[in-house]
Structure formats: structure tokens, C-alpha cells
N, C-alpha and C positions, 0 to 999 in steps of 0.2 A: 284943182284936179282936172276939171273939164278943159281948161286951157292947155295944160300939159298933154292931155289925151289928144286934143286936136293937133297939136304940134307933132306929136308922135306919129299920128296917122298920115301926115303930109309926107313922111319919108317912104311911103309905100306906093307901089304901082299896082293898082287894082286890076289893071288889064292883064297882068301876067301872074300875079300871086294873090290867092284868095285871102281875105281877112277872117281869122278864126279866133274865137275865145275858148280857152280850155280851162277846166278845173281839174283837181286831182282825181275826180271820179269819172272823168271823161277820157277819151282817147287823145293822147298828145304825143309829140315826138318822143321816141323811145329814150333818147339820151336825157331829155328833161324829166321824163317819168321815172327812170332809174335813179337819177340824182335826187329827185324829190323824195322818193320812197326811202332811199338809204338814209337821208338826213333825218327823216321823220322817225325812223327806227332808232337812230342814235340819240336824238335830242328830245323827242316827244313820243315815246312809245305808249304812254298812258295819258290820254287827253284830259283825265281828271286832274292832273297835276302840272302838265306842260302843254303848251299850244304850239302847233306848227301847221298852218294852213296856207298853201300857196296856190294862187290862181294866176293864169297866164293869158295874155293877149299876144298872139304870135302872127307875124307876117314874114315869112322867109326866115332870115336870121335876125330880125328885129323883134324884140320881146319886151312887153310891159309886164312887170311883176307886181301883183297885188296879194292881199291876204294879211295874215298876222302871225306873230310868234312871241313867246315869252323868252326866247333865247337869242341873244345878240350873236352868239357863236354860230347858231344854226343859220341865221340870216347872212352873216358874212361868208360862211361856207357855201351857201347857195349862190350868192352873187359871184363868188370866185369860180365855182364850178361851171356856172352858165357861161361866163366869159371864156373859160378854158375850152368850152365846146364851140366857141366862135360866135356866141350871141351878143348882140348889142343890146344892153339891158337898160330900160328905164325903170328905176326902182321906186315903186309906190307901196312897198310892203310896210305895214305898221309893226314896229317893234315896241313891245310893252316894257316899261310904263309909257303911256302916251305923253308926248311933249306938251299937250294941252293942260296937263296937270300942274305944270310949273314944278315947284319943289315939294308940293303936297302929294308925294307918292307913297305915303304911309297912312295908316289909320289905326284907331283903337276902338274896339267894340264898346258902345256906349249904352247898351240896354242889357238886361239880365241874360236874355237868350236871344241871339240874333239869327233870324231865319235866312238862310242862303239858298238862292234859287238858280235854276238852270238858265234863266234869261231874265231880262229886266222887266218883269211883269208879275204882279201879285197872283195871277192865275197860273203861272208856270210852276213846274214841279219843284218842291223843296228837296234839295239834294244833301244838305248838311246844316249844321248850326255852329255857332261860336259863342263864347261866353264873355260877359262884361270884363273889360280890362285886357282882353287879348289883343296883341299887336298884329296887324295885317299889312300886306302890301296892297296898294291901289294900282290897278293896271290902266283903267280908263274910267271916265265919268260920262254918263249919258242920262242925266236925271238920277239914275241909279248908279251904284259903284260896282265895278268889276274888281273883285278882290281875290287875294290868295292868303290862306290861313297858315299857321305854323306847321301843320301837317301837309302843307303844299297844295291843299285842295282848292280848286278854282270855282268861283260862282259869283252870282249877282246879289246885291243887298240894297235895300232902300237906303237912301243917304241918311235917314234919321238914325239908322242902326250903327253907323260907324262915324266917328269924329276924325276928320282928316287932319294930318299933321305933317310937318317936315321932319327931316332926319334929326335935327337938334331937339325938337319937341318930343319925338319918340324916345330919344336917348334920355331925356329928362324923366319921362314917364317910367321907362325901364329901370332907371337907377334909383328912383324914389322908393322909400319904404312904403309898402302897401299892406292893406288888410285883406286877408284871404278868407272868404266865407267857407266855413267847414260844416255847417248844418245844411240839410238838403233844401230848406226853405227859410226865408226870412224877409225882413223889410228894412229899408233905410227911411228914417224919419226926419221931418223938418226940424225938430227940436230933440234934445235928449230926454224924450218922454214918449212912451209907447202909445199914448193917447193923442199925440200930435199927428199932423198930416203925413201920410206916406209920400215919399218922393219916388220910390220904385220898389218893386220886389227884388229879391236876390236868390240865387241858388248856389249850391256847392260848387266851388271852383271860381266863383266871381272874385275879381280883384278891384279894390278901390284904393286911391291914394290916402295914406295916413296923414291926418292933419292935426292930431292931438287927442287928448283924453278928457272925458267929462263924466266922472263917476263911473257908472257901469256901462258907459258908452264910449266908443271910439268916434271921433269926428273924422269924416272922410270926404273926399271929393271925387267926382266922376271925371272922365277924360275931357269933357267939355267945360269943366269948371264948376258945375253944380256942387253944392255942399249939403251934407246931411249927417245923421248920426245912426250908428248901428250898434246893437248889443254886443258887448265883448264876448259873452258866452256863446255866440253863434259864429265867432271868428277867431283868427290868430294873426298876429303880425307875421308878415311873410318871412322875415329873417328867422324868427323863432320856428315857424312852420317848416321851413326848409331844413333847419338844423336838426329837428327832432322827428321828422317824418320817417316812417319805416317803409321800405320797399320790398319786404319779404312776402312770400306767397300767403302766409297765414294772415298778415295784416290786410293785404289786398282782398283776399276772399272774405274777410270779416266786413270790409267796406261793401263788397258786392252784396252781401246778405242784407245790408241796411236798405237796399233798394227793392227788396221783395215787394211785389204788388204794384210797382210803378208801371203804368200802362205802356204797351208797345206804341211807338210813333215812328212812322217811316221817316228816316233822316234825322230822328231825334238824337240829341247829344247832351241831355241835361236831366236833372232830377224831375223835370216836368214830364218827360217821356223819352224813351230811347228805342231805337231799333237794335238788332242783334249786335252789329259791330259798333254801333254808337254806345251801347251798354259797356262793352269791353273798353272802348276808347275813353269813356267817361270815368269809369272806375279807376283805370290806370292814371288818368289825369289828376284825379283826387289824390294820387300818390306821387304827383309831379313827374309822371312818365308820359311822354308823347310818342304815339305810334301812328302808323298810317290809318286812314279813316275807314276804309271798306274791308269786308272780310276777304275779298279776293286780293287785296293788297297786304293785309295782315298775315295771310297764310304764306307769304314769301319771305317773312322775316324769321330769324332764329333757326333752330335745328328742326328739320322735318322728321317726324316719328311715325313709322308705320305701326299702327296700334296692334298689340298682341291680342289674341282672342280672349284672354282673361284680364286684359287692361293692366297687367302687372308692370309694364314698362312706362306707364304714365305716373306723373307726380302732381300733387296739387299746384295749381297755378299755370299748368300747361293750357294752351289754347286748343280746342277741338273744332274741327271743321267738317261741314256737311255739304252734300250736294249730289252731283251725278258723276259716276266714274267714267274714265276715258273709254271710248270704243274705237273701232276702226273708222267710224264716221265722224266722231266728234272728240274734242279735247275734254279733259277733266274740268268740271265746273263747280266752283265753290259758291254757295249761296247763303250759308249760315255759319255762325261761330258761337262758341260757348266757352266758359271758364271751367276747367276740371277741378272738382272739389276733393276727389279721392273716393275710394270704395265704390267705384262705378257711377258716382253721382256727378252731375254738372249743373251749373247755374247759367241761365240764358234769358234773353228777352224774346218771347214768342207769345203774343197775346198780352202777356205782362211778364214781368221779371219773376221767375220761379225756378225751383229746383226740379230736375228730372233724373231718371236713372236708366242705366243700361241693364240692370239686373231684373230678370223676369220675376223674381220673387219679391221685389221691392214694390211697395204701394205706389211709388212714384215712377214706375216703369213706363218708358216712352218708346214704344215699338216703332213709331213713325220715324223718329230721328235715328234710332239704331239701324234702321234699314237704309238710311242714306248717309251713314257715317263714312268719312273718307280717311282722315289722318289727323295728326296733332302736330303742334310745334312747341318748342321750348324757347321762350323769348327772354325771360327775366335775366339770365346770365349775360345777355347781349345788350342790355340797356346801357347806353354810353359808349358802346363799341361799334355796333351797327349804326351808321349815320342816319338811318331812317327811324331809329329809336333813341330818343334823347330826353332831356329834361328842360324845364324853363331856365335853368342855370346855364345850359349849353346850347340850346336851340338858337339859331342865328336871329330869328325874329325878335327874341327877347334880349338881344345883345347889341342892338344898334346904339 
């Protein structure tokens, strides 16, 4: 990079044209700024799921482009647009996945619950989690792995948490019969004996490759090839699970109630702990439904419902959103989500998973959340229709 940079600078006459480095947050030529902003709005409006960061070194009409993006289309459009404006472009932008990965541009989560962080450091903020057996895309490797999950969320994970594979290996994993953990907690054992050594813990939604049966145990293997045994009573074969799983509101809300008392955990997405949107996401995932990760993303899916004063236009299974209403100075802001149970009651994660009520005469009355109530959405009829709400049978990550 340094050699290319030096060669690039030789083309400039510093006696007549100043050498300036720009980023998207600084003042830059208007044509470059407008082009960059327009492409970001098209290809990466939400940095949680798409990246488009362009940095420029400009001297007259000579331009060095740096930065990174998850969209090859955005990159190509940017280069084309800059050239149309008359710039001579040296392209040093990184387009993910990084070429340094070779063919290992996929991965499979290899621990029961994988913590995903905002940067490659254990001290950085945890932003989400992913479960054992989940396929992911790998964008780059820098000691840690920069990954994207099936709900398209981006973040960093320590390399122990994800086993890197190529497309053929991921295809083999996705097509293999698997064992789905249906109990909230459990263990994989070294031998078909609950007194034997634990290999790892497991939580609801975890997936392991089916390797056979041994009495009351399934023999299973992890993405990295480790083998062990898990109790049949805590699991189901994935083929049977998919065929018999119910996706109706009554069944989903029944599952939600089994997590009563599970503690609130910021960015949590498992039976070990959940935040508000993580709770909704986790419950639906237990019914093979994948929706966006955060409340502010979930609220954009399905039909928006302006809630009647008596809540009569809501039905069980609707999502209810809370936050601050729009004013002349600020936009509407969604900060919390719950599942509507009916009869003015809802279940959510706030402190822990519990049921609250909008009814002042109910012992579970929640005045705080009533005062910040915004609207609801109806999502279940759109699963499989809305591309942002799908299942493991149709989500592209599970179909390589």
C-alpha cells in the first residue's frame, strides 16, 4: 500500500495544488460528497447490517479511494461515478469478504452461545449473540473474525467461537441431518452417560450434526468435528422438528412463557439471558422464524397498527413497540418491544422476562410502559413473504 501511495503522490504538483485527505465526515468536493452519500443511502442505510465507508485522498482530479464495504455493487457504482466526474481513481477500497481469507469465507458457530462485539476486543460492547450450529459469513480476519449472521447483523467474534469453512463444507453442514436442542438448557457428554465428562453446555435452538443413536442418547458432532452425546428428550431431529413445528401465535406465546424469569442481558439472544428484542428474536427462532435483530429494525416489518384506546384492534402475537413519539425537533424513536398476549397483557424482557399489563385494574399494571407506548405491528402473516422475515429452510445462509 505504501509503495502505491508514493507512486500516486508523484503525479501531483504540490507547488500549485494542495494535498488533502478527506473522510465522509469532513468537507470534501461537493460532487464526491453527493455521490458518496447517495450510494450509502442506497446500499448501506443501516450500518448494523451493511457497510459503506469511503475515505479519499484528493489532489486536483487525482483521487485515492480507501475505506470498506460489504457491497460490490456499491463499490462499482462509486468507481463509475467518480470517473464520470472526471477523477483519476486509485482504488484501494476493501470489498468484503477480504481476499486474505481465501475460500474460507464462511463459518459455523461452534459454542453454545457466541458473543458478538462491536470491535475485535473483549472489552468492546457486546452487540448481539449467535447460537451453536448457525452459519455465518466471514468478512475479514484480524485475530478475531468479522462476521455477518443470518439476520444480517455485523460484528466481531473471537475465532474460538466460529469454525471457518469453505462453501462446500458449509453446504455439507447445511444439508446434513442435525439435532435441534429444544430444552432451554442441557449438556453434551463425552459418553452416552450423564455421569461422563461434559463437552459443552447447550441451549434451545442449538444445532449439532446427527451421527447416530445410542439408547436414550443421540450421538452428535460439532462444526469442528468434536463428537459427543446428548439426551434425546432434550432434542429433536431437525427434519422432524421442521415438519411438526407450529408457527401460530398460541404456540409462540406458549414458548415465550417458558422463559419467564430469565434475566435481562444487553444484546442477549439465548435462554441464558435476553434483551427486549433478543427475547422476541429468540422466541421466534425457537419456532424457526428469523426476523431482524433490534427493536428499531423489527418495527419496520409487517403491518403497522396504530393502537386503539381499548386495545381492541390488537391480537395475540402482535409486536408492541415503545419509546418516544415524534416531535418537531426529533423523529419517533423505538427503544423497546414486547409480544402481545391479549386482554391488555404483554410479555417482555425488562429486568427479566415477565408479563405486564396496560389495564390499571390489573395487578400487573405497568404505567411506565403505557406512558411510552407507540404502536404495534402484525408480523406472523408475512413470514416467508417479507424477505427480512424467513426461516432456516429459506434463509440464504442456511442454503449454501
